[in-house]
DRENPA-3360 file (N, C-alpha, C; in nm, 2 decimals, always signed):
BEGIN
1 = MIALLQRV = -1.50/-3.19/+1.17/-1.55/-3.24/+1.24/-1.67/-3.32/+1.19 ~ -1.72/-3.45/+1.23/-1.82/-3.50/+1.17/-1.94/-3.51/+1.23 ~ -2.05/-3.46/+1.16/-2.13/-3.51/+1.29/-2.29/-3.57/+1.15 ~ -2.36/-3.66/+1.22/-2.44/-3.74/+1.18/-2.56/-3.74/+1.25 ~ -2.68/-3.64/+1.18/-2.81/-3.61/+1.29/-2.87/-3.66/+1.23 ~ -2.99/-3.70/+1.33/-3.14/-3.78/+1.28/-3.25/-3.72/+1.46 ~ -3.34/-3.69/+1.30/-3.41/-3.64/+1.42/-3.53/-3.77/+1.48 ~ -3.55/-3.72/+1.57/-3.61/-3.85/+1.64/-3.73/-3.83/+1.68;
9 = AEARVDIA = -3.85/-3.96/+1.74/-3.92/-3.90/+1.82/-3.93/-3.90/+2.04 ~ -3.78/-4.05/+1.98/-3.74/-4.03/+2.11/-3.63/-4.08/+2.10 ~ -3.51/-4.11/+2.21/-3.37/-4.18/+2.17/-3.36/-4.12/+2.33 ~ -3.24/-4.29/+2.32/-3.14/-4.31/+2.45/-3.03/-4.43/+2.44 ~ -2.90/-4.38/+2.52/-2.77/-4.40/+2.50/-2.79/-4.49/+2.66 ~ -2.82/-4.65/+2.65/-2.77/-4.74/+2.71/-2.64/-4.80/+2.74 ~ -2.55/-4.84/+2.86/-2.42/-4.89/+2.91/-2.50/-4.98/+2.98 ~ -2.48/-5.13/+2.95/-2.42/-5.23/+3.05/-2.57/-5.24/+3.12;
17 = GETVGRID = -2.64/-5.18/+3.07/-2.83/-5.22/+3.09/-2.86/-5.05/+3.16 ~ -2.77/-5.00/+3.21/-2.82/-4.83/+3.22/-2.83/-4.76/+3.14 ~ -2.95/-4.67/+3.13/-3.00/-4.57/+3.09/-2.93/-4.45/+3.09 ~ -2.81/-4.37/+3.03/-2.75/-4.28/+3.10/-2.73/-4.18/+2.98 ~ -2.83/-4.11/+2.90/-2.87/-4.00/+2.85/-3.01/-4.05/+2.79 ~ -3.13/-3.96/+2.78/-3.27/-3.99/+2.71/-3.29/-3.89/+2.65 ~ -3.35/-3.86/+2.53/-3.47/-3.72/+2.51/-3.61/-3.81/+2.49 ~ -3.70/-3.68/+2.44/-3.83/-3.70/+2.38/-3.79/-3.63/+2.25;
25 = HGLLVLVC = -3.88/-3.61/+2.16/-3.85/-3.49/+2.05/-3.76/-3.44/+2.03 ~ -3.62/-3.46/+1.94/-3.52/-3.45/+1.94/-3.44/-3.45/+1.80 ~ -3.32/-3.40/+1.82/-3.22/-3.50/+1.78/-3.06/-3.52/+1.86 ~ -3.06/-3.67/+1.76/-3.00/-3.76/+1.81/-2.83/-3.68/+1.73 ~ -2.73/-3.64/+1.79/-2.64/-3.62/+1.68/-2.46/-3.71/+1.75 ~ -2.44/-3.77/+1.65/-2.32/-3.87/+1.67/-2.24/-3.78/+1.60 ~ -2.11/-3.80/+1.67/-2.01/-3.67/+1.66/-1.89/-3.75/+1.70 ~ -1.81/-3.71/+1.54/-1.65/-3.76/+1.54/-1.60/-3.66/+1.53;
33 = AEPDDTPA = -1.47/-3.65/+1.61/-1.34/-3.58/+1.62/-1.21/-3.59/+1.51 ~ -1.16/-3.53/+1.42/-1.04/-3.51/+1.34/-0.95/-3.46/+1.39 ~ -0.81/-3.51/+1.36/-0.68/-3.51/+1.39/-0.69/-3.32/+1.41 ~ -0.73/-3.23/+1.33/-0.73/-3.09/+1.29/-0.81/-3.00/+1.36 ~ -0.92/-3.06/+1.44/-1.02/-3.00/+1.49/-0.99/-2.94/+1.62 ~ -1.06/-2.80/+1.58/-1.08/-2.76/+1.74/-1.17/-2.75/+1.84 ~ -1.16/-2.71/+1.95/-1.30/-2.62/+1.98/-1.38/-2.53/+1.89 ~ -1.33/-2.42/+1.88/-1.40/-2.29/+1.79/-1.49/-2.38/+1.68;
41 = LGEKLLAK = -1.43/-2.51/+1.58/-1.47/-2.55/+1.51/-1.59/-2.64/+1.54 ~ -1.58/-2.71/+1.66/-1.71/-2.77/+1.73/-1.80/-2.69/+1.78 ~ -1.75/-2.55/+1.76/-1.90/-2.44/+1.80/-1.95/-2.38/+1.71 ~ -1.89/-2.42/+1.58/-1.93/-2.41/+1.49/-2.02/-2.46/+1.39 ~ -2.01/-2.55/+1.43/-2.08/-2.74/+1.45/-2.19/-2.68/+1.47 ~ -2.18/-2.70/+1.63/-2.33/-2.67/+1.71/-2.39/-2.55/+1.62 ~ -2.36/-2.41/+1.65/-2.43/-2.30/+1.57/-2.52/-2.35/+1.49 ~ -2.45/-2.44/+1.38/-2.54/-2.46/+1.26/-2.62/-2.58/+1.29;
49 = ILKLRIFN = -2.62/-2.70/+1.39/-2.68/-2.78/+1.40/-2.86/-2.73/+1.51 ~ -2.78/-2.63/+1.57/-2.88/-2.58/+1.62/-2.96/-2.49/+1.58 ~ -2.95/-2.43/+1.45/-3.07/-2.38/+1.37/-3.09/-2.43/+1.27 ~ -3.05/-2.53/+1.17/-3.05/-2.65/+1.05/-3.22/-2.67/+1.12 ~ -3.26/-2.62/+0.96/-3.43/-2.61/+1.01/-3.48/-2.74/+0.93 ~ -3.49/-2.85/+1.03/-3.53/-2.99/+0.98/-3.63/-3.01/+1.06 ~ -3.74/-2.92/+1.08/-3.86/-3.03/+1.20/-3.95/-2.92/+1.11 ~ -4.06/-2.99/+1.12/-4.23/-2.93/+1.08/-4.28/-2.79/+1.13;
57 = DEAGKMNR = -4.28/-2.74/+1.01/-4.46/-2.61/+1.06/-4.55/-2.71/+1.04 ~ -4.66/-2.56/+1.05/-4.79/-2.63/+1.09/-4.82/-2.66/+0.93 ~ -4.77/-2.63/+0.86/-4.79/-2.69/+0.73/-4.76/-2.81/+0.69 ~ -4.63/-2.89/+0.79/-4.53/-3.00/+0.77/-4.46/-3.00/+0.64 ~ -4.39/-2.81/+0.64/-4.25/-2.83/+0.59/-4.15/-2.78/+0.71 ~ -4.06/-2.88/+0.62/-3.91/-2.87/+0.74/-3.86/-2.72/+0.73 ~ -3.97/-2.67/+0.82/-3.90/-2.49/+0.82/-3.87/-2.49/+0.98 ~ -3.84/-2.55/+1.07/-3.82/-2.49/+1.18/-3.72/-2.61/+1.27;
65 = SLQDVQGG = -3.64/-2.51/+1.35/-3.49/-2.55/+1.41/-3.54/-2.63/+1.53 ~ -3.47/-2.70/+1.59/-3.42/-2.74/+1.74/-3.48/-2.68/+1.84 ~ -3.41/-2.52/+1.80/-3.43/-2.42/+1.94/-3.59/-2.39/+1.85 ~ -3.65/-2.38/+1.75/-3.77/-2.33/+1.75/-3.89/-2.41/+1.82 ~ -3.88/-2.57/+1.78/-3.91/-2.69/+1.84/-3.88/-2.70/+2.00 ~ -3.77/-2.64/+2.06/-3.76/-2.71/+2.16/-3.72/-2.85/+2.23 ~ -3.64/-2.85/+2.13/-3.63/-3.01/+2.16/-3.51/-3.02/+2.21 ~ -3.50/-3.21/+2.24/-3.36/-3.27/+2.32/-3.29/-3.29/+2.19;
73 = LLVVSQFT = -3.15/-3.27/+2.28/-2.99/-3.28/+2.23/-2.92/-3.39/+2.26 ~ -2.92/-3.49/+2.17/-2.87/-3.64/+2.28/-2.72/-3.61/+2.16 ~ -2.65/-3.64/+2.28/-2.48/-3.64/+2.22/-2.45/-3.73/+2.23 ~ -2.33/-3.81/+2.09/-2.32/-3.96/+2.10/-2.18/-3.92/+2.04 ~ -2.07/-3.93/+2.13/-1.93/-3.98/+2.05/-1.93/-4.09/+1.93 ~ -1.90/-4.08/+1.84/-1.91/-4.19/+1.70/-1.75/-4.23/+1.64 ~ -1.65/-4.25/+1.67/-1.53/-4.26/+1.59/-1.54/-4.34/+1.43 ~ -1.63/-4.38/+1.46/-1.65/-4.45/+1.31/-1.70/-4.41/+1.20;
81 = LAADTRGG = -1.74/-4.23/+1.24/-1.79/-4.16/+1.14/-1.70/-4.13/+1.05 ~ -1.54/-4.19/+1.12/-1.42/-4.10/+0.99/-1.35/-4.26/+0.95 ~ -1.42/-4.34/+0.97/-1.43/-4.44/+0.85/-1.37/-4.43/+0.72 ~ -1.26/-4.51/+0.70/-1.21/-4.50/+0.56/-1.26/-4.59/+0.49 ~ -1.31/-4.68/+0.39/-1.37/-4.78/+0.37/-1.30/-4.79/+0.16 ~ -1.26/-4.76/+0.17/-1.14/-4.72/+0.01/-1.08/-4.86/-0.06 ~ -1.08/-4.89/+0.13/-0.89/-5.02/+0.05/-0.97/-5.15/+0.13 ~ -0.97/-5.28/+0.10/-0.99/-5.38/+0.15/-1.14/-5.39/+0.21;
89 = NRPGFTGA = -1.15/-5.49/+0.31/-1.32/-5.47/+0.37/-1.29/-5.44/+0.53 ~ -1.15/-5.41/+0.53/-1.20/-5.36/+0.70/-1.15/-5.24/+0.70 ~ -1.27/-5.17/+0.77/-1.24/-5.01/+0.76/-1.12/-4.98/+0.82 ~ -1.06/-4.86/+0.79/-0.95/-4.80/+0.92/-1.04/-4.62/+0.94 ~ -1.00/-4.64/+1.07/-0.98/-4.52/+1.17/-0.90/-4.39/+1.18 ~ -0.84/-4.41/+1.10/-0.70/-4.32/+1.12/-0.73/-4.15/+1.07 ~ -0.90/-4.16/+1.04/-0.88/-4.03/+0.98/-1.01/-3.94/+1.15 ~ -1.00/-4.01/+1.23/-1.08/-3.97/+1.38/-0.88/-3.92/+1.42;
97 = APPALGRE = -0.98/-3.78/+1.55/-0.91/-3.77/+1.59/-0.82/-3.92/+1.74 ~ -0.68/-3.89/+1.77/-0.64/-3.97/+1.88/-0.74/-3.97/+1.98 ~ -0.75/-4.05/+2.08/-0.86/-4.10/+2.17/-0.82/-3.97/+2.24 ~ -0.75/-3.89/+2.32/-0.72/-3.82/+2.37/-0.77/-3.68/+2.39 ~ -0.73/-3.64/+2.25/-0.76/-3.52/+2.13/-0.95/-3.53/+2.11 ~ -0.98/-3.68/+2.12/-1.10/-3.63/+2.08/-1.24/-3.68/+2.16 ~ -1.15/-3.66/+2.31/-1.27/-3.66/+2.43/-1.23/-3.50/+2.46 ~ -1.10/-3.48/+2.42/-1.14/-3.33/+2.46/-1.17/-3.28/+2.36;
105 = LYDAFVAA = -1.22/-3.24/+2.26/-1.34/-3.19/+2.15/-1.43/-3.24/+2.21 ~ -1.44/-3.33/+2.23/-1.63/-3.39/+2.24/-1.62/-3.36/+2.38 ~ -1.60/-3.33/+2.47/-1.65/-3.28/+2.61/-1.65/-3.10/+2.61 ~ -1.55/-3.05/+2.48/-1.53/-2.89/+2.47/-1.75/-2.90/+2.38 ~ -1.75/-2.97/+2.33/-1.88/-2.98/+2.21/-1.98/-2.99/+2.31 ~ -2.00/-3.07/+2.46/-2.10/-3.09/+2.52/-2.13/-2.96/+2.60 ~ -2.03/-2.96/+2.59/-2.01/-2.78/+2.73/-2.08/-2.66/+2.64 ~ -2.04/-2.71/+2.54/-2.11/-2.53/+2.43/-2.28/-2.59/+2.41;
113 = ARAAHPVV = -2.25/-2.67/+2.40/-2.43/-2.80/+2.37/-2.51/-2.69/+2.49 ~ -2.46/-2.73/+2.62/-2.55/-2.75/+2.73/-2.50/-2.56/+2.81 ~ -2.44/-2.54/+2.76/-2.43/-2.32/+2.72/-2.56/-2.29/+2.65 ~ -2.57/-2.39/+2.55/-2.61/-2.32/+2.46/-2.82/-2.34/+2.43 ~ -2.83/-2.47/+2.49/-2.96/-2.53/+2.44/-2.99/-2.60/+2.63 ~ -3.13/-2.57/+2.62/-3.19/-2.58/+2.79/-3.16/-2.76/+2.80 ~ -3.13/-2.90/+2.66/-3.26/-2.97/+2.70/-3.10/-3.05/+2.64 ~ -2.98/-3.11/+2.69/-2.89/-3.18/+2.64/-2.82/-3.27/+2.72;
121 = QTGRFGAD = -2.86/-3.43/+2.64/-2.85/-3.54/+2.72/-2.70/-3.58/+2.69 ~ -2.62/-3.69/+2.71/-2.52/-3.79/+2.63/-2.54/-3.93/+2.64 ~ -2.41/-3.94/+2.56/-2.32/-4.13/+2.57/-2.23/-4.08/+2.70 ~ -2.12/-4.19/+2.67/-2.02/-4.16/+2.75/-1.89/-4.21/+2.65 ~ -1.83/-4.14/+2.64/-1.67/-4.14/+2.56/-1.62/-4.27/+2.59 ~ -1.62/-4.33/+2.52/-1.51/-4.44/+2.42/-1.56/-4.59/+2.50 ~ -1.74/-4.56/+2.55/-1.80/-4.63/+2.62/-1.86/-4.67/+2.51 ~ -1.85/-4.87/+2.55/-1.96/-4.94/+2.47/-2.11/-4.92/+2.51;
129 = MQVHLVND = -2.14/-4.86/+2.35/-2.28/-4.76/+2.40/-2.40/-4.86/+2.30 ~ -2.48/-4.88/+2.36/-2.62/-4.93/+2.27/-2.74/-4.80/+2.22 ~ -2.77/-4.76/+2.16/-2.79/-4.65/+2.11/-2.96/-4.76/+2.02 ~ -3.03/-4.64/+2.11/-3.23/-4.66/+2.05/-3.27/-4.55/+2.02 ~ -3.33/-4.51/+1.89/-3.40/-4.42/+1.85/-3.54/-4.46/+1.74 ~ -3.55/-4.39/+1.81/-3.71/-4.30/+1.76/-3.66/-4.24/+1.59 ~ -3.61/-4.31/+1.48/-3.64/-4.19/+1.36/-3.75/-4.11/+1.36 ~ -3.78/-3.98/+1.34/-3.90/-3.92/+1.31/-3.88/-3.91/+1.17;
137 = GPVTIPMR = -3.92/-3.96/+1.08/-3.95/-3.93/+0.90/-3.93/-4.00/+0.82 ~ -3.86/-4.10/+0.81/-3.70/-4.06/+0.86/-3.64/-3.95/+0.85 ~ -3.53/-3.82/+0.91/-3.45/-3.72/+0.82/-3.31/-3.79/+0.89 ~ -3.23/-3.82/+0.84/-3.09/-3.84/+0.89/-3.03/-3.75/+0.77 ~ -2.91/-3.69/+0.85/-2.84/-3.55/+0.78/-2.69/-3.55/+0.87 ~ -2.61/-3.59/+0.72/-2.48/-3.61/+0.74/-2.39/-3.40/+0.71 ~ -2.29/-3.41/+0.84/-2.22/-3.27/+0.85/-2.15/-3.29/+0.81 ~ -2.02/-3.20/+0.75/-1.90/-3.23/+0.75/-1.86/-3.09/+0.83;
145 = MTA = -1.78/-3.01/+0.91/-1.77/-2.91/+0.94/-1.62/-2.88/+0.95 ~ -1.54/-2.85/+0.85/-1.39/-2.79/+0.79/-1.34/-2.66/+0.86 ~ -1.19/-2.61/+0.89/-1.14/-2.52/+0.92/-1.13/-2.41/+0.78;
% end
């Protein structure tokens, strides 16, 4: 499972002009499922995300987690994180899970996030979304969790 974390001052997801998810201070997490991923792998990734110390403490050092700062979590599906750009000029996406499996794993990840964290918002799987964010730092962290 692939994730791209962005520490944000605020973020929102719009679909056709309607805001479907919004957070203030917290993490925007773009998530991509791969063919061999499982819900358990998603839970392992989520646990790491929630405890990752990338928020500043009083001394300005990245020493606090999302849970420590009680920030929001905005989870957005993004299959393009699995892009293969090694050949030609058009990326291939065979590294992403097929749509049905991708939706199942995304839904499981969101359910686990809602069970583990009080402020969780989402985009909509498979939709054409506009993601607006104010990156705080900037801090952007790529993550990949494998079995």
